[in-house]
C-alpha positions in Angstrom: 17.3 -10.9 2.4 13.6 -11.6 1.2 10.7 -11.8 3.6 8.0 -14.2 2.6 4.5 -12.7 3.3 1.5 -14.8 3.5 -1.5 -12.9 2.4 -3.7 -15.9 3.4 -6.3 -15.2 0.6 -6.7 -17.2 -2.6 -7.7 -14.8 -5.4 -9.0 -17.5 -7.5 -8.5 -15.7 -10.8 -9.8 -18.8 -12.7 -13.2 -18.2 -11.2 -13.6 -14.5 -12.1 -15.5 -15.2 -15.2 -17.6 -17.8 -13.9 -20.8 -15.8 -13.5 -22.8 -18.7 -11.9 -20.1 -19.3 -9.3 -19.7 -15.6 -8.4 -23.5 -15.4 -8.0 -23.5 -18.3 -5.7 -20.7 -16.8 -3.5 -22.5 -13.4 -3.5 -25.5 -15.1 -2.0 -23.7 -17.5 0.4 -24.5 -16.5 4.1 -20.9 -17.0 4.9 -19.5 -14.5 2.5 -18.2 -11.2 3.8 -18.5 -7.8 2.1 -16.1 -4.8 2.4 -18.0 -1.4 1.9 -16.0 1.5 0.5 -17.0 5.2 0.4 -14.9 7.5 -1.6 -11.8 5.4 -1.0 -12.6 5.3 2.7 -13.1 2.0 4.4 -15.6 1.3 7.4 -14.2 0.9 10.8 -15.7 0.2 14.2 -14.5 3.2 16.3 -15.5 1.7 19.5 -13.4 -1.4 19.0 -10.1 0.3 18.4 -11.0 0.7 14.8 -11.3 -2.7 13.7 -12.6 -3.2 10.1 -16.1 -3.8 9.4 -17.1 -6.8 7.3 -20.8 -7.1 6.3 -22.8 -10.3 5.7 -25.3 -10.5 3.1 -28.1 -10.6 5.5 -26.8 -7.2 7.1 -26.7 -5.8 3.6 -30.3 -6.9 2.8 -31.6 -5.9 6.3 -30.1 -2.3 5.9 -31.5 -2.0 2.4 -28.1 -1.3 1.0 -27.4 -1.5 -2.7 -24.3 -3.6 -3.9 -22.8 -1.2 -6.3 -19.7 -2.0 -8.4 -18.8 -5.4 -7.0 -15.5 -6.7 -7.0 -14.5 -10.3 -5.9 -11.2 -10.2 -3.8 -10.9 -14.1 -3.1 -11.4 -16.7 -0.5 -9.8 -17.2 2.9 -10.7 -20.1 5.3 -13.6 -21.0 2.9 -15.1 -17.4 3.3 -15.5 -15.4 0.2 -14.6 -11.8 0.4 -16.1 -8.9 -1.8 -15.5 -5.3 -2.1 -18.4 -2.9 -3.0 -19.1 0.8 -3.3 -21.4 2.8 -1.1 -23.1 5.7 -2.8 -23.6 9.1 -1.1 -27.4 8.5 -0.4 -26.6 5.2 1.4 -23.7 6.2 3.6 -25.8 6.9 6.7 -27.3 3.5 6.5 -24.1 2.2 8.0 -23.6 4.8 10.7 -24.4 2.2 13.5 -21.5 -0.1 12.4 -18.9 2.6 12.6 -17.2 5.4 10.4 -15.6 5.5 7.1 -11.9 6.4 7.5 -8.7 6.5 5.7 -7.0 3.2 5.8 -3.5 4.8 6.1 -4.4 6.0 9.6 -5.5 2.6 10.9 -2.9 0.5 9.3 -0.5 0.1 12.4 -3.5 -1.3 14.5 -4.6 -4.0 12.1 -3.6 -7.7 12.2 -1.8 -9.1 9.2 -4.9 -10.5 7.4 -6.9 -7.4 7.8 -4.1 -5.1 6.7 -3.4 -7.2 3.6 -6.9 -7.5 2.3 -7.7 -3.9 2.9 -4.6 -2.7 1.1 -5.7 -4.9 -1.7 -9.3 -3.6 -1.5 -8.1 0.1 -1.5 -6.0 -0.5 -4.5 -8.6 -2.2 -6.4 -11.2 0.6 -5.8 -8.7 3.3 -6.5 -8.2 1.8 -9.9 -12.0 0.9 -10.5 -13.2 4.4 -9.4 -10.9 6.2 -11.8 -11.5 4.0 -14.9 -15.4 4.3 -15.3 -14.9 5.7 -18.8 -12.6 4.3 -21.6 -9.3 6.2 -21.8 -9.2 5.5 -25.5 -12.6 6.7 -26.7 -14.4 8.1 -23.7 -17.2 5.6 -23.6 -18.5 4.1 -20.3 -16.7 1.0 -19.1 -18.4 -2.2 -18.2 -17.6 -4.2 -15.1 -16.2 -7.7 -16.0 -14.3 -10.6 -14.5 -16.1 -9.9 -11.1 -14.8 -6.3 -11.2 -11.1 -7.1 -12.0 -11.5 -6.1 -15.7 -13.2 -2.9 -17.1 -14.1 -3.2 -20.8 -15.0 -0.3 -23.1 -18.8 -0.4 -23.9 -18.2 0.9 -27.5 -18.0 -2.2 -29.8 -15.8 -0.3 -32.2 -13.3 0.3 -29.4 -13.6 -2.7 -27.0 -10.5 -1.6 -25.0 -9.8 -3.6 -22.0 -8.5 -1.9 -18.8 -6.6 -3.8 -16.1 -5.8 -2.9 -12.6 -2.8 -0.5 -12.4 0.2 -0.9 -10.2 3.0 1.8 -10.2 6.4 0.3 -9.3 8.7 2.4 -7.0 12.1 1.6 -5.7 13.0 2.4 -2.0 16.6 2.1 -1.0 18.6 1.6 2.2 22.1 3.1 1.3 25.0 2.5 3.6 28.7 3.6 3.7 31.0 2.2 6.4 29.0 2.3 9.7 26.6 4.9 8.5 23.1 5.0 6.6 21.6 7.6 4.4 18.3 9.0 5.4 16.3 12.0 4.1 13.5 14.2 5.2 10.7 15.5 3.0 9.1 18.7 3.8 5.6 17.1 3.5 6.3 14.6 6.4 5.9 15.0 10.2 8.5 17.1 11.8 11.9 15.3 12.3 10.8 12.2 10.5 13.5 10.5 8.5 13.4 7.7 5.9 15.0 5.8 3.1 15.1 7.4 -0.4 12.6 6.3 -2.8 11.2 7.2 -6.3 9.1 5.8 -9.1 10.6 3.6 -11.9 10.5 5.3 -15.2 9.5 3.7 -18.5 12.1 1.7 -20.1 14.3 1.6 -16.9 15.5 -1.5 -15.0 14.9 -1.5 -11.2 18.7 -1.3 -10.7 18.9 1.9 -13.0 16.1 3.4 -11.1 18.0 2.8 -7.8 21.0 4.4 -9.2 19.2 7.4 -10.7 16.8 8.1 -7.8 19.5 8.1 -5.2 21.8 10.2 -7.2 18.9 12.8 -8.2 17.9 13.2 -4.6 21.2 13.1 -2.8 24.1 13.2 -5.2 25.3 9.8 -3.9 26.5 7.3 -6.3 25.7 3.6 -5.3 27.0 0.2 -6.2 26.4 -3.3 -4.8 22.6 -3.1 -5.3 20.6 -5.9 -3.8 17.0 -6.6 -3.7 15.5 -7.0 -0.2 11.7 -7.4 -0.4 8.6 -5.8 -1.7 5.3 -4.2 -0.3 2.0 -3.1 -1.8 1.5 0.6 -1.0 -1.8 1.6 -2.5 -1.6 5.3 -1.7 -2.6 5.6 -4.4 -1.3 2.6 -6.3 2.3 1.7 -5.7 4.4 -1.4 -5.3 7.4 -0.6 -3.2 10.4 -2.6 -4.3 13.1 -2.6 -1.4 16.9 -2.5 -2.1 20.0 -2.1 -0.4 23.1 -0.4 -1.7 26.5 0.9 -0.9 27.6 4.5 -1.4 30.7 5.2 -3.5 31.0 8.8 -2.3 29.7 10.5 0.9 29.2 14.3 0.0 25.6 14.9 -0.1 24.0 17.4 -2.6 20.3 17.3 -2.1 17.7 18.3 -4.6 15.4 20.7 -2.7 12.5 19.6 -5.1 12.9 16.1 -3.8 14.2 16.4 -0.1 14.3 19.2 2.5 17.3 17.5 4.2 19.4 14.4 4.1 22.3 13.1 6.3 24.4 10.2 7.3 23.5 8.5 10.5 25.3 6.0 12.6 23.4 3.4 14.6 24.4 5.3 17.8 23.0 8.7 16.5 19.8 7.0 15.5 19.4 5.5 19.1 20.3 8.7 20.8 18.1 10.8 18.8 15.2 8.4 19.0 15.5 8.3 22.9 15.8 12.1 22.9 12.7 12.3 20.4 14.5 14.6 18.0 14.1 12.0 15.1 11.3 9.8 14.0 11.4 6.6 12.1 8.9 5.6 9.3 5.8 3.7 10.6 6.8 0.3 11.6 4.6 -1.6 9.1 6.4 0.0 6.2 9.1 -1.5 4.1 11.2 1.7 4.9 11.3 0.8 8.6 12.0 -2.8 7.8 15.0 -1.8 5.6 16.3 0.5 8.4 15.7 -2.0 11.1 17.4 -4.9 9.1 20.7 -2.8 9.1 20.2 -1.3 12.7 19.5 -4.6 14.4 22.9 -5.9 13.3 24.8 -3.4 15.3 24.4 -4.8 18.8 22.4 -1.8 20.1 19.1 -3.7 20.4 16.2 -3.8 18.1 15.0 -0.6 16.4 11.4 -1.6 17.0 11.9 -1.5 20.7 13.4 2.0 20.4 11.3 3.7 17.6 9.0 6.5 18.7 6.8 6.5 15.7 4.1 3.9 15.1 
């Protein structure tokens, strides 16, 4: 099953090198700007932590400097930009809200805000960590409206592009049970699907087989792609799969998981009602993978039972 997600923003990559066009959009009164401070985004705490988008007039009025501008794209004829707020200007925006970690506010955001802010955080994380060339150490230059960083050393000239780290996340089933694990760094009693990064020279299917076996000792077959989700914490692309287990004896790697077990739908429902287990956040691909399986069992929808938002 593949879920088509409409991001509702045209990134217009063909316009990124058109400096005159970008300048026109920057000065357009309808354009909106997303401020970021140390990877934190600005939210209005009074209005249920809705994201703050600034107009060019507001930026000018508050005497804010536009640092490290990144063009994100256009939606409904509105251009969206991301820019960095420096330490000495952070307080200029205190009347608009407070800078907060995106991950905490994700469940409360609508689809458009969620998608563009995930995009924004991913871009800034990459941008902020590549200010110097990894090849020769010279300062990088912002090019292509912030979507390319190029080494300022003419003898080097290395180009640096935004980075995405692929990771597989797998919902494993055997008969009427599914495999879920608990990591010690997670909230108490939270269980989720198994996941891990794809290694160099590895196919996605091989990564699924390796990660599940390394973490749980379970061998899988019938691997099927489900859907994907950007997860810029810091820079992952989660690639969702389903798979069937060949064996059922779990041997966990304590370096990977604190506990793992097989769960029937009935057990999950009972423990959710008893509040002795928590599911992943509902917007995550992990929750979607679990609910895709759970909802087919005739016990209702997982989203109506889950106690973790």
